[in-house]
C-alpha positions in Angstrom: -6.5 25.8 21.4 -5.7 22.1 20.7 -5.0 21.1 17.0 -7.6 18.7 15.6 -6.2 15.5 14.2 -6.3 15.2 10.4 -9.3 13.2 9.1 -9.1 13.7 5.3 -6.0 12.9 3.3 -5.0 13.7 -0.2 -2.1 12.1 -2.2 -0.1 15.4 -1.8 -0.5 15.4 2.1 2.3 12.8 2.7 5.3 11.8 0.6 4.7 9.4 -2.3 7.6 7.0 -2.3 8.9 4.7 -5.1 10.6 1.3 -4.5 14.3 1.0 -5.5 13.3 -1.5 -8.3 10.8 1.2 -9.6 7.9 -1.3 -9.6 5.8 0.2 -6.7 4.8 3.4 -5.1 3.3 3.9 -1.6 1.7 6.8 0.2 1.4 6.0 3.9 -1.4 8.2 5.1 -3.1 7.0 8.2 -0.5 6.6 11.0 -0.1 7.4 14.7 2.1 10.4 13.7 0.0 11.8 10.8 -3.4 11.8 12.6 -3.0 10.0 15.9 -4.5 6.7 14.6 -4.3 4.1 17.3 -6.0 1.1 15.7 -5.2 1.3 11.9 -2.5 2.1 9.5 -3.5 2.8 5.9 -2.5 4.3 2.6 -2.4 4.1 -1.2 -0.2 1.6 -3.1 0.5 1.5 -6.8 2.0 -1.1 -9.1 3.4 -0.1 -12.5 2.2 -1.8 -15.6 3.6 -5.4 -15.8 5.1 -5.0 -12.4 4.6 -6.6 -9.0 5.5 -6.0 -5.4 7.7 -8.2 -3.2 6.2 -11.2 -1.4 4.9 -9.9 1.9 3.6 -11.4 5.2 2.4 -9.7 8.4 2.5 -12.0 11.4 -0.5 -11.4 13.6 -2.3 -9.0 11.3 -4.9 -9.2 8.6 -4.8 -6.7 5.7 -7.5 -5.3 3.5 -7.2 -3.9 0.0 -9.7 -1.9 -2.0 -8.7 -1.9 -5.7 -9.6 1.5 -7.1 -7.7 1.5 -10.4 -6.6 -1.2 -12.9 -6.6 -4.9 -12.7 -4.2 -7.8 -12.0 -3.7 -10.7 -9.6 -3.3 -11.0 -5.9 -1.4 -14.1 -4.8 -2.4 -15.3 -1.4 -0.4 -18.3 -0.1 0.6 -19.0 -3.7 -3.0 -19.1 -5.0 -3.8 -16.5 -7.7 -7.0 -14.4 -7.4 -8.1 -12.0 -10.2 -8.6 -8.4 -9.0 -10.0 -5.3 -10.7 -11.2 -1.8 -9.8 -14.1 -2.1 -7.3 -12.9 -5.3 -5.6 -12.1 -5.7 -1.9 -9.5 -8.2 -0.9 -9.2 -9.7 2.6 -5.7 -11.1 3.3 -5.9 -13.5 6.3 -3.5 -13.1 9.2 0.0 -14.4 8.5 -0.7 -15.2 4.8 2.0 -14.7 2.2 0.7 -12.2 -0.4 1.8 -10.4 -3.5 0.2 -8.1 -6.1 0.9 -8.7 -9.7 -0.1 -6.2 -12.4 -0.4 -8.2 -15.6 -1.9 -5.3 -17.5 -0.8 -2.2 -19.5 -2.2 0.2 -17.0 -1.3 1.2 -13.5 -2.9 -0.7 -10.7 -3.9 1.3 -7.6 -5.2 0.0 -4.2 -6.0 1.3 -0.8 -4.5 -0.8 2.0 -5.4 -1.0 5.7 -3.7 -3.0 8.5 -5.4 -3.0 12.0 -2.5 -1.8 14.1 -0.6 1.4 14.7 2.1 2.3 12.2 4.8 2.3 14.9 4.0 -1.4 15.5 5.0 -2.2 11.9 8.8 -1.8 12.3 9.8 -4.2 9.5 7.6 -2.3 7.0 8.9 1.1 8.2 12.5 -0.1 7.8 11.7 -1.5 4.3 10.0 1.7 3.1 12.9 3.8 4.4 14.9 2.6 1.4 12.4 4.1 -1.0 12.8 7.5 -2.5 10.2 10.4 -2.7 8.7 11.1 -6.1 6.1 13.6 -7.3 2.5 12.2 -7.4 2.0 13.1 -11.0 5.4 12.0 -12.2 5.9 9.2 -14.8 7.2 5.9 -13.7 11.1 5.9 -13.7 12.7 3.8 -16.4 
């Protein structure tokens, strides 16, 4: 009997990883290897209070964020946009973007990129330097 692909993900279903600078956490959920996704890659991303992620850019791909926790700024091509829980952010193809958490609480977002995970080699290589942490663990000092 063939195994059905996974369709519902929880934070504990895949590793939660923390960046070497301890500013960000990522949980890459929807991939070609986790569920056979052929048109999307997606996951959860967190920015610690008063933290930010690195400046990012995806040539040839748009990206969507749904902010589910906290507030802050998203910088798109050097222009700041306020974000808060409940907002959806559309990042145009090839735009430089960065998330800045200028608050005292964690910022959480769902991200989606319209391509298979295996097509995002630079992202895969970058995240390979991050270490696994427990989902309920406090941010490292």
